[in-house]
N, C-alpha and C positions, 0 to 999 in steps of 0.2 A: 486461434486460441487452443490451448490444450485442455484436457478434461478439468483439471483443478481450477484454472482461470475461468472456464466456462461456467462451472458450478457457482463460483463466487459471484460472477457477473449476473447470473440468473437470479441469485438470491437478492442482490441489490436491485435488480430490475423489478422483482416481485415487491420489494419494499416501496418503490416509487409507484407502482401500479395500484397496490392495495392501500397505501397510506399508512400501513402498520410499520412503524419504524422501531418498534420495541422487540418484536419476535421475528427472528429470521426464519423464513420458510422456503423450503424447496419442494415443489410440486405439492403444496398444501400441507406438508409435514414439517413440524417445528425442527429447525436445524440449530441446535444449541451447543454444538461441539466447539465452536470458535467464538471468540469475543466479537462483538458487533461493530467495533470501530472501523474495521476495514470495509465492511458492508455499507456503513453510513457514509464513508468517504466516497465509495464508488457510486452510491445512490445520489449523493450531492453532485458528483461529476455528471451523472446521467441527467439530472435536472438542468444543469448549466449547458452541457454540450449535446445532449441527446444520447440515446442508447446505442453507442458504437463500441466496437472492441477497443479502440484506442482510448476512448473516454474511460473505460474501466481500468486501463493501465496508468493513466495520469497520476492518480493518488499514490500508487506504489512507486512510480518513478520519482515523484517529488519527495516521497519519504526517503528513498535511497540517497538522493542528492542532499537532502537535509541531514541525514546521518553522516555522510562524508564531511559536510561542512562543520557539523558539531564535533566530529572527531578531530578535525583540523584545529578548530578553536580551542578544544580542550588540550590538545597536544601543544599548541602554542602557549597556552596559559601555564601548563605544567613544566614544559621542557624547552621552550623557546620557539621562535617563529619558524625556523628552518625545520625543526623536528615536527612541528604541527603540520607543516606543508607535506612532509613525507608521510606522516600518519594518515592524513586525508587522502593522499595519492595512493598509498598502499591499500586502503580500504576500497577506494573507487576502482582500482584495477584488479581486485580480488575476484576469483571465480566464486559465484554464488552470492554476490553482494546484494542482489535484489531481495527485498524483504518478503516478497510473495511466496517464495519457495520455502522459507523457514517456518512459516506459520500454518 
């Protein structure tokens, strides 16, 4: 894991260990710069699968897949089935599609 992923995973692990799901903390200091949804999803993944690096990445990967599917569905609704497939495929193969880098 790189530094950003490790920090986010540590915050989620702290949520699980402390039971405080309201305030994100890093080394005991409140970390309020980001919205907590990502940390909640990682913490829930840790509860289900255990605290592993791949468990921290599952919510982000599922979010990226969901975004591609949503884009395909919207494109199909707005412009036709073929255009929707191309829209979803274009997003899926784009560099930087992963939501973890953008936030």
